[in-house]
C-alpha positions in Angstrom: 18.2 4.9 -2.5 19.5 2.2 -4.8 18.7 3.1 -8.3 16.8 0.5 -10.5 19.5 1.0 -13.1 22.3 -0.5 -10.9 20.2 -3.9 -10.7 19.4 -3.9 -14.5 22.6 -5.3 -15.4 22.3 -8.1 -13.0 18.8 -9.2 -14.0 19.9 -9.5 -17.3 22.8 -11.9 -16.4 20.1 -14.0 -14.6 20.5 -12.8 -11.2 17.1 -13.8 -9.8 17.2 -17.5 -10.3 20.4 -17.4 -7.3 17.7 -16.1 -5.0 16.3 -18.6 -2.8 14.0 -21.0 -4.4 12.7 -22.8 -1.5 12.8 -20.0 1.5 9.4 -19.2 2.3 8.0 -15.8 2.0 4.7 -13.7 3.3 4.8 -10.4 1.1 2.5 -7.5 1.0 2.5 -5.4 -2.3 1.9 -2.2 -2.4 0.1 -0.7 -5.7 -1.9 2.6 -6.7 -3.6 3.7 -9.6 -4.2 1.4 -12.6 -3.6 3.8 -15.4 -5.4 2.6 -19.0 -2.9 0.4 -20.8 -1.6 -0.8 -17.3 -4.4 -3.9 -16.9 -2.0 -6.1 -18.7 0.6 -5.3 -16.2 -1.5 -6.6 -13.6 -2.1 -9.5 -14.7 1.3 -10.4 -15.3 2.0 -9.7 -11.8 -0.9 -12.1 -10.6 0.7 -14.8 -12.9 4.0 -14.3 -11.6 2.4 -14.6 -8.0 0.7 -18.2 -9.1 3.9 -19.2 -10.3 5.9 -19.0 -7.2 4.1 -21.2 -4.5 6.8 -20.7 -1.8 6.1 -17.0 -1.9 2.6 -16.0 -1.0 2.1 -12.1 -2.1 -1.1 -10.3 -1.0 -2.0 -7.1 -3.1 -2.7 -3.8 -1.2 -3.8 -0.5 -2.8 -2.8 2.6 -1.1 -4.5 6.1 -1.1 -8.1 5.1 -2.4 -8.2 5.9 -6.2 -11.5 4.7 -8.7 -9.2 2.7 -10.7 -7.6 0.7 -7.6 -11.3 0.1 -6.9 -12.0 -1.1 -10.4 -8.9 -3.3 -10.5 -9.9 -4.8 -7.0 -13.3 -5.5 -8.2 -12.0 -7.4 -11.5 -10.0 -9.6 -9.0 -11.1 -13.5 -9.4 -8.9 -15.8 -7.3 -7.3 -12.9 -4.9 -8.5 -10.6 -1.9 -7.0 -7.3 -1.5 -6.4 -4.7 0.9 -7.7 -1.3 0.0 -6.0 1.6 2.4 -8.0 4.7 1.7 -7.9 8.2 3.4 -11.9 9.2 4.3 -11.0 12.7 3.5 -10.0 12.0 0.1 -13.2 9.7 -0.4 -15.2 12.8 1.3 -13.3 15.1 -1.2 -14.5 12.9 -4.1 -17.9 13.4 -3.0 -18.2 17.1 -3.3 -15.8 17.3 -6.3 -13.0 18.9 -5.1 -10.4 16.4 -4.8 -7.9 18.1 -7.0 -6.3 20.2 -4.2 -5.9 16.9 -2.0 -4.2 15.0 -4.9 -1.6 17.7 -5.4 -1.1 18.3 -1.7 -1.7 15.8 0.6 -0.5 13.1 -1.8 2.2 15.2 -3.1 1.5 14.1 -6.7 2.9 16.2 -9.4 1.0 15.2 -12.5 -1.4 17.7 -14.2 -4.9 16.8 -13.9 -5.7 17.9 -17.4 -5.9 14.3 -19.6 -9.4 12.9 -19.0 -8.3 9.4 -18.8 -5.8 9.9 -16.2 -8.5 12.3 -14.0 -10.7 9.1 -14.3 -8.0 7.0 -12.9 -6.8 9.0 -9.9 -10.2 10.4 -9.0 -11.3 9.1 -5.5 -13.4 5.8 -5.1 -16.8 6.5 -3.9 -18.2 5.4 -0.2 -20.9 3.0 -2.5 -17.8 1.7 -4.2 -15.9 0.8 -0.8 -19.0 -0.7 0.2 -19.3 -3.1 -2.9 -15.7 -4.4 -2.4 -16.6 -5.0 1.5 -19.3 -7.0 0.0 -17.0 -9.0 -2.5 -14.9 -10.0 0.8 -12.0 -7.4 0.2 -10.5 -5.4 3.4 -10.8 -1.8 3.8 -8.2 -0.2 5.9 -7.1 3.1 7.1 -4.3 5.3 5.3 -4.7 8.1 7.7 -7.5 10.5 7.8 -5.8 13.0 5.2 -2.8 11.6 4.4 -0.4 13.5 6.8 3.0 12.7 7.6 2.7 11.5 11.3 5.9 12.4 12.5 5.4 16.1 11.8 2.1 16.3 13.7 2.6 18.2 17.0 -0.9 18.1 18.5 -1.7 14.7 20.2 -5.5 15.6 19.5 -4.8 15.9 15.7 -2.5 12.8 15.8 -5.2 10.8 17.3 -7.8 12.3 14.6 -5.3 11.2 12.0 -4.8 7.8 13.1 -7.8 6.8 15.3 -10.5 9.1 13.8 -10.1 7.7 10.2 -11.0 4.0 11.4 -13.8 5.4 13.6 -15.3 7.3 10.1 -14.7 4.4 8.0 -16.3 1.9 10.2 -19.7 4.3 10.3 -19.6 4.6 7.0 -18.9 0.9 6.1 -20.5 -0.7 8.9 -17.3 -3.2 9.2 -14.3 -3.5 11.8 -11.4 -1.6 10.6 -8.2 -3.6 11.7 -5.7 -2.6 9.2 -3.7 0.7 9.1 -0.8 2.1 6.7 1.4 4.7 7.4 1.0 7.6 5.0 4.5 7.9 2.8 5.4 4.5 4.2 8.9 5.1 5.4 10.4 4.7 8.6 10.7 8.7 8.9 6.9 9.2 8.2 6.1 7.8 11.9 7.5 7.9 15.4 6.9 6.2 18.4 3.9 8.3 19.5 2.3 7.6 16.3 3.3 3.9 16.8 1.6 3.9 20.4 -1.6 5.0 19.1 -1.8 3.0 16.2 -0.9 0.0 18.3 -3.8 0.9 20.7 -6.3 1.3 17.9 -5.3 -1.6 15.1 -4.3 -5.1 15.1 -2.2 -4.8 11.9 0.4 -2.1 10.9 1.3 -1.9 7.4 4.7 -0.3 6.6 6.4 0.9 3.0 9.6 -1.1 4.2 10.5 -3.9 2.4 10.9 -7.2 4.0 9.7 -11.1 4.5 7.0 -11.5 6.8 7.0 -15.4 7.2 8.1 -16.6 10.5 9.5 -13.1 12.1 7.9 -13.9 15.1 5.3 -11.0 15.6 2.4 -10.2 13.7 1.5 -6.4 14.4 4.2 -5.2 12.0 3.9 -5.9 8.3 6.7 -5.2 5.8 5.5 -4.2 2.3 7.1 -4.0 -1.3 6.3 -1.0 -3.3 5.5 -2.1 -6.9 5.0 0.0 -10.0 3.1 -1.2 -13.2 5.7 0.5 -15.3 8.6 -1.5 -13.9 9.6 -4.9 -15.8 8.2 -7.7 -14.5 12.0 -9.4 -14.0 12.4 -6.1 -11.7 9.1 -7.1 -9.7 10.0 -10.4 -9.2 13.6 -9.6 -7.8 11.7 -7.8 -5.3 9.2 -10.0 -4.3 11.9 -12.6 -3.8 13.7 -10.4 -1.4 16.3 -8.9 -3.7 16.3 -5.9 -1.7 15.8 -6.9 1.7 19.2 -6.9 3.1 18.8 -3.0 2.2 16.1 -2.4 4.7 17.7 -4.7 7.7 18.6 -1.7 9.7 15.2 0.3 8.7 13.3 -2.7 10.0 15.1 -2.8 13.3 14.6 0.6 13.8 10.7 0.2 13.5 11.3 -3.0 15.8 13.4 -0.9 18.5 10.3 1.9 18.9 
């Protein structure tokens, strides 16, 4: 994987302006929890999006964190997609979500700091209903955030992909049309999973970088992972397609599945 330290000197030399200024881009940014003090980073990303009229960027938030719900609720001129795991939301209702955080989401942080815990605890079903009323989109991130390519049982795989949408629709009373695969990379799903996803959802969101404008099909969506602790110059580099070339063969692999 290309290290950000490799590109940092190039950014300091001003490589970003040499990326196409006129090429139309349709991109989806992947965000997660918003920790205390990172609200300004989100505002900087929104300002960046507004300053690039040829690049349309939609924000997506993965996993279902309470701080993501708070951030989406505060968006004034944008509509986001919130990909959630129903089991994570259910665990929050019963107060036993910490094991899910460590094992299913494979997060290593200690849950000792109260502010961090409040940021990464699950949103509630009522929180999701509120976002729906505000015009945002809820999507499935799998029932329990499993690596789809490692699920041997066809029944379990269908429950993870299709069952999650059924439960979301039952709880929220809205149609669920969007699915993002847990872990995001091309190794985390296979042809079996893709066949089920295509049967159930009109839109499939990956974690593979790429431009969605004019690519000739509407089912697969490429997305750019963005972290709030990254510099705004590096985020701009990504959202202008700076690393798209590196993911060319990964995108082709998914298209050929």
